[in-house]
N, C-alpha and C positions, 0 to 999 in steps of 0.2 A: 590590578587583575582581579575580577570577582568570579567566583563559581558557586553554583547552587547544585544540589543533588537531592537524593531521596530523602535525605535528613532535613531538607529545607524545601518543601514541596512547592512553594511558590514565593514571590516577593511579598505577597500580602499576608500570608499566614504561615505559622510555625507549626501547627498542628493540623492533623488530617485523620479522617476516618476512611479506610479504604472499603470499597465494594460492597457486597451484600452477601446473602447466603451464608457460606461457610465463614465468612468474615464479619458477620453482623455483630458478634459478641467482642470484637476487639475493642479495647479502650483507645482513647486518643494517643497517638504516637508522639512521643517528645523527642525531637531531634537531638537536643543536648544530651539528655540522659542516654539516648541510644548510642551516641559516639563515646560517651564516657564509660558505658558498659562493655563497649566492643573491645575485642582483644586481638592479638597477633596470633595466628594459627600456623603451625608447621604442617604442611600437607605431604601426604605420602604418595599422591597422584597428582597430575597436572590439574590445578583448579580452573585453569582457563581453557578447558577442553572444548568450549563452545565458541571460543574466539572472541573477537571484538567487533565493534560497529560504531558508526556515527551517523547522525542524521539531523533533520529539521534545521538546515542551515539558515541562519541570519547574518547580515553583514558584519557583525561583531561578535557573533556567538554560534556555538554548535553544541550538540549533545554528544557525549561520549558514553558508550554502553559496554558492559560486560556482565557475566554472571559467574559466580564461583560455583563449579560443578565438578568436583573430582570424580564422581560417580554418576554421570549425567542421566543415565537412562534408568536409574533407580532412586529417584527423588532428588538427585543432585549430589548428595553426600556430603555437604558442607555441615559443620557443627550446628547444632540448634541454639545458637546465640549469635549476636552481632559479631562481624568480623571486620577488622580494619583493612583498608586498601590504601594505596597511594596511586595517584595518577599524575602523568606528565604529558605536556604537549610541547612540541618542539617545531622550529622552522626548517629542520633538515631531517632527511631520512635516516640519518645515524643517531639521532637524539643527542646531538652534541650541544646545540643551541636551544636550551630549555627556556621557553618564553612564559610558561605558566606550570604550576604544580600545586598539589594540595593532597589532603586525606579525605576519605569518606567512609561510609560505613555500608556494609552489604548485611542487610537485615534478613532473618528467616522469614518474617511475614511476607516478604517479597521475593522468596525463593533465592535470596542472596544475590539478586541483581542490582545494579546500580545504574543510575542515569545522571551523569554529571553535566551540568549546563556551564560552560566556560564562557565567560564574558570578557570583553576588552581586546578581542582579536582584531586583526586588520581584514578589511573586506577583500573579497575576491582573491584569496591566496590559499595555497596548499599549506596544511600542516600535518605533522606526524604525532602519534600519541601511543601510549601503552599504560598498563596497570601493573602493579606489583602487590603481592601479598604473601606474608609468610616465607619469604625467600624464593618465591616463584615469580616469573615475569610473563606476562601476556605476549603474543604476537604484537608487532608494531603495525598500527593501522594508520591510514592516510585519510585525511578530510579536507574539505574545502569550504570556505565561507562564501556566502553570497555577496555578489557586488553591492556596494552602497546603493540606497534607494534612488538617488538622483545621477547615478552614474551612467554615462553613455556607453553602451555595450555593443560591440560589432558582431560578436559571435557567442552562441551559448549552444552546448550539446548535451543531451541527456538520453538515456535509454528508459523505455518503460516495459514492464513485464508483469505477468500475473500467473496464477494456477501452477503450482509446482507439485503435484501429486507425487509423493515419494516413491510409491509402489510401481507406477506405470511407466517409470523411466528414469534415466540418469540426468543430471543437470548439465548436459552438454553444452547448452547455450551459454552458460556462465563462463565456461572456458574461453569462449570467443568474446564475450562481453568484456572480459578482463583486458582484451587487447585494444579496445575502443579508446579513443580520445574523448572522454566524457568529463563533464562538470558534475554530474548528478545521476542516480538511479531512482526511478519512481516505481514503486511496487503497488498494483492496484487491486490486491486482494487474493484470497485463497492461498496464503502462506503455507498453511498446513491443510490436510484433509482428515476428517474426523471419523473416517469409516474403520471397521475392524480389519484385522489382518486377512488377506486373501493369498493363498498359496499359488504358486505357478506364474507370478509376476516377476519382472527384473529385480525388484526389491520387496521387502516385506514390512509392513507396519508392525510396531512392537505393542501387541495386545489388542484388546476389544476397543470398541467405541469409547473415547474419553468422555467422562461426565462430571468428573471431580477436578478440583484444582491440581491435585497430584497427578492425575492421569493426563490432563492437559500439558502439564509441565514435561512429563515424560515424552509426550508426543513432539512438542517443540524441540526438545533435546534431541530427538532422533533426527529431525529435519536439519537442525543446525550443526549435527555432526558431519554433515556433507562437506567435503574440503573445498570443493569450488564454491559453494554458497558462502562458506566462511571467507574465503579469499576475496569474493567479490564485495561483500560487506566491508572488509578491511581496506579495499581499494578506493571506494568512493563514499561519500555522503549519500544516505537514502532518505528518501520521503515515502512513508508508508500509509496505506489505509487498508481496512479489511473488507471482505465480503461475506459470504455466508458460511463456508466450511470452517472458518475459525471457530464457529460454534456449532451449527448444524446445517445441513443442506437445506437451502430454499427457506430458511426461517424468515418471518417478517415481523420485525417489531417484537412484541411480546408473545407472538403465535409461532409454535413449533410445527414441524410437518407431521408429527406423530400425535397430535392433539393432547399433549400433556397438559395437566392443570397449570394455569397461568403462573401461579407462585412458584410452583416446582421447576418450570422452565426458566422463569427469571433467576432463580437461584443458580441454575446451571450457566446461564448466560453470564451472570456476574463473574462467575469463577473463570469461564472462558476469556472474558474481556480482561481479567487480571493476568492471566497466563500470558495473553498477547502482549500486554503492557511490559510484563517482566522480561520479554524476549525481543522487544523492538527499541530502536533508538529514538524514542519519544520524549518529549519533554514532561517532567513531572507534573505540570499544570494540566495535562491531557485528562487526568483523573478528576471527577467531581464527587461531591458528597452523594451518598445514597448509591442507587443502582445505575446512575448515568455515567457513561464515559464519552466525553465530548472529543471526538477525533476529527471533525471537520475543522479545517484551518486554512490559512492563506499565506503564501510566500511571495515575496517581491525580489526580482532579480534585475536590479538597475532600472532603466528606462525601457528595457527590451520585453520583459515577460512578467507577468503576475499569475500565480498558479493557485486556483481554488480547489482545495482537496475536499471531496464530499464523502458522506456517509449515506448510502442508500439502503442500509439494512435496518438500523436501529429505531428510525422514526417512521418507517413504512406501515401502512395498513395492509391487512391480509391480502394476498394475490386474489384478483377477482376470477370469476368463472370456474372455480375449482382448481385454479392454477393449471400448469402444463401449457400445451399449444392448442388454442381454441379460437373460434370465431369470436369477434368482439360481442361482449354481452352487456346489458345495462350497467352493471357494477364497474366496468372498465371505463365508463363514461361518467361516473359519479364525480361531481366537482370536489367532494370531500375526500376522495381517495388521495392517498399521499405516498409518494416514494421517498421523498426527502423532508417532508414535513414543513409546516408553515414557518417556524422560526429559522430553520435552515435556509428555506426558500427566500425569505426576506434578507437574510445575511448575504446570500450568494448575489441576488440582484443589486443590493445596495452596493456591495463591493465592485460588481462589474460597472455600476453606474458611475462610481467615483474613480475607477482606475485610470490612470494616465500611461499605462504601459502600451507598447506597440502590439504585443501579442497577449491575449487573455485566455488562459488555459482553464478548463474545467476537467480535473482528473477524477474519475469515478469509475464505478464498477460495471454497470450493465448498459447494453446498447440503448442509446437514445434514438437513433433513427429507426423507424419501423422496417420490419423485414417480413413480408408475406411469404410464408413458406409453402403455400398450396398453389399448385398449378391451376390455371383457368381463372374464371371470373370470381370464384369464392376466394375469401381471404381467411388465413389464420395466422395467429400471431403468438409469440411467447408471452405469457401473462406475468412472467417474472421480470420482464424487462420494462422500459418506459412505456412500451405499447400497452401494458396493463393498467397504466395511470395516465390516461390520455389527456385530461384537463390540466393536470400539472405540467405535462410536456407542452401542451398548447400555451400555457401561461409563460413558460420559459422562452419558447421560440417566438412568441408574439413580443416579449420584452426585447429580445435580441434584434427583431425587425424595427421596433419602435424607437428604442433608445440608442441602437447602433454602437455598442462598445466596440473598440478597436480590434478587429480580427479575432473573434472568438473560434477557439479550437478545443473540441472535447476529445480526450484520451480515455480509452475504455479497455476493460479486460473481459474476464468471465467466461466467454463462450469458446475458448480453445480453437479459434480461428481468426484469420486476418481479414479486416474489411477496411474499406475506405469509402465514405459516403458524404454527400452534400446534405446539410441540414436546411430545410425549408420552413417557411412560416406556415404554409399549409400543404402537406403531402398529398392531399386529394386533389389539388389543383396544379395542373401541368404548368401553368405559367407563374405560379407562386414563386416570390423571390427566394434566392438562397441566401440564408443569414449566417451561415457558418460552415465548419467542416468537422467530421468526426472520423478519427482513426482508431480502429479497434485492433488490439494485439492478441495474437495466439498464446498458447500456454507455453510455459517452460517444459513441462513434461506431461501434463494431464492429457489423458486420451491415448497415450502411446505415440507410435511414430507418425501418424497422421498420413495424409496424401494430398497430392496436388491434382484434384480431379476435375478436368476441364468440362465434362458433361454437367456436373452440379453447379459449376461456375456460370455457365451460359444460361441455365434455368433460372438461377437466382437474380442474375442481372436483368433478365428479361421480365421478371415479375416485379422487379423493384428498380425503376429507371434512375432513381437517385443514388443507388449503389454503384460504385465505379469499380470495385475490386473484392474479390473473394478468394481465400486460399486456406487450406486446412493442413499445412505443415506446422511444425513447431519452431520456436525461437523467440525473438523479441523484436522490439521496434526501436530504431534509432531516429531521434529528431534533432535537426541542426537548424538553428535560428539565426537570422540576420535581421537587420531593420527592414530589409526589403522582401524577404523570402523565408518561408517555412519549408524545410524539406524532410519528408518521412521516408525512411528506408526500411523495408520489411526484410529482416534478417532471418533466414530459416536454416534450420540444421537437416542434414539428410536422414538422420534417425536419432531417436533418443534411447533406444535399446543398445546403442554402441557409444561408449563414453568418448571415443575419439572421432566421431563423425565430423565431416567438414561442414563449413557453413557457407552461404551465398546470400547475395541480395535478390529476393525473388521479384521485387518491384519497388519503385520510387514514385513518390507523388510530391507535388508542391502546392502550396498556397501562396499566392501573391499578395503583398501588402495592399489593402484596400479593395481586393477582389475576392470575396468569400466563395468557398467551394473549392474543390480539389481538381488538380490537373496531373496527368500521368506524364512522367518524364520518358 
């Protein structure tokens, strides 16, 4: 059994320089000396106040995460030196049959977070894990490895979610997600919101808008203090990606919405990216040298599903037409405009071209299908979505039409509403072929309780015939896959201002194998 962690950031290298901005002056980190210098600490408060998590499942490997934070909302409260932890992973929920264990180091440079990659596990099975340090034990978490890459899989189920603004509601949806029979949870961005505290909401942010590493750490700690979020992390492995609010609303690459100087914003972005890494169950190799954090990656689940996880923020050019909702301007048609960038675009299309999976998933942040939000013959679109980057979208949809990877399905977050849409090679041509499906999930809590407004639904469907469903309630989406059918269930809660609100399935859609496009059940 092999394990890697933040003291061994990849198989290829033992030394690493983290981030930029506040971290630019750090010396290379030596994993051996870091562990030798670490010590056991006796804590006077629970060091595992932020819980545990697992993620990025591979057939024989998974990442285990925790962060030592006895005073979570005030910088964490751990000593300003490396601290020893032990981890264990077992085949039973009582931790009696330990199959792997080891020691690792929680370093102050990473907020005393740890990311342990455990190798040598069995594919497609549940495991349980925990951490101990200084006489304290973490909660026991549950995780699951992916099926072997060549395994024949009859069923796979996952939920996807996004947008969990702490202030605007309770995480009621997670209470119900915990009761689902899932193999995986996919989170599509806006894990935190960066705004200042606003009084009069169901809950209140801790302080002003974060701009430093310490402030971002405190904001993540607030969100991760939620008991339902902790329990859901501990119940399933997660695959995560970010959107804009993990840094700043509607930022685009190296451009922020307040026109800060580029270098100043990049320094802030680097600190926000590090805080994100510190609080997510990501593999240590996610971080790259300098200012880049490469979060787009691919996962294989037997012969049934391959999932491409995108980053639509870091590599995009500035939103065209002045951002907002606008008629299309020449900049939106610029072939050089990018939402995922050339390198990621090549990586995506090459992966889709080589995939032998039955279902090919593109997990990403902002809606691919165009939505004309203006009634009548005039058209207006959100410039922050793929509609602001027409040529890059056209290249992707043309690729799907030409190369025909098996059953492409896009899953999306961002807009706090539920949508189901056909993806067409050319949305301006009525008879253009359908090349895929897109399912957009609403928010966990962002935007408050929401509503199921029939009048706006009729209007949106009339303006956009490729759109088959719209709903503005809160919740998450459950996807159940078999070799012959993909089923999407839109799970909505009655309210997020009530922690005990009930849940229901608002609508269900299917995609049949070999028949692109969505059909309502």
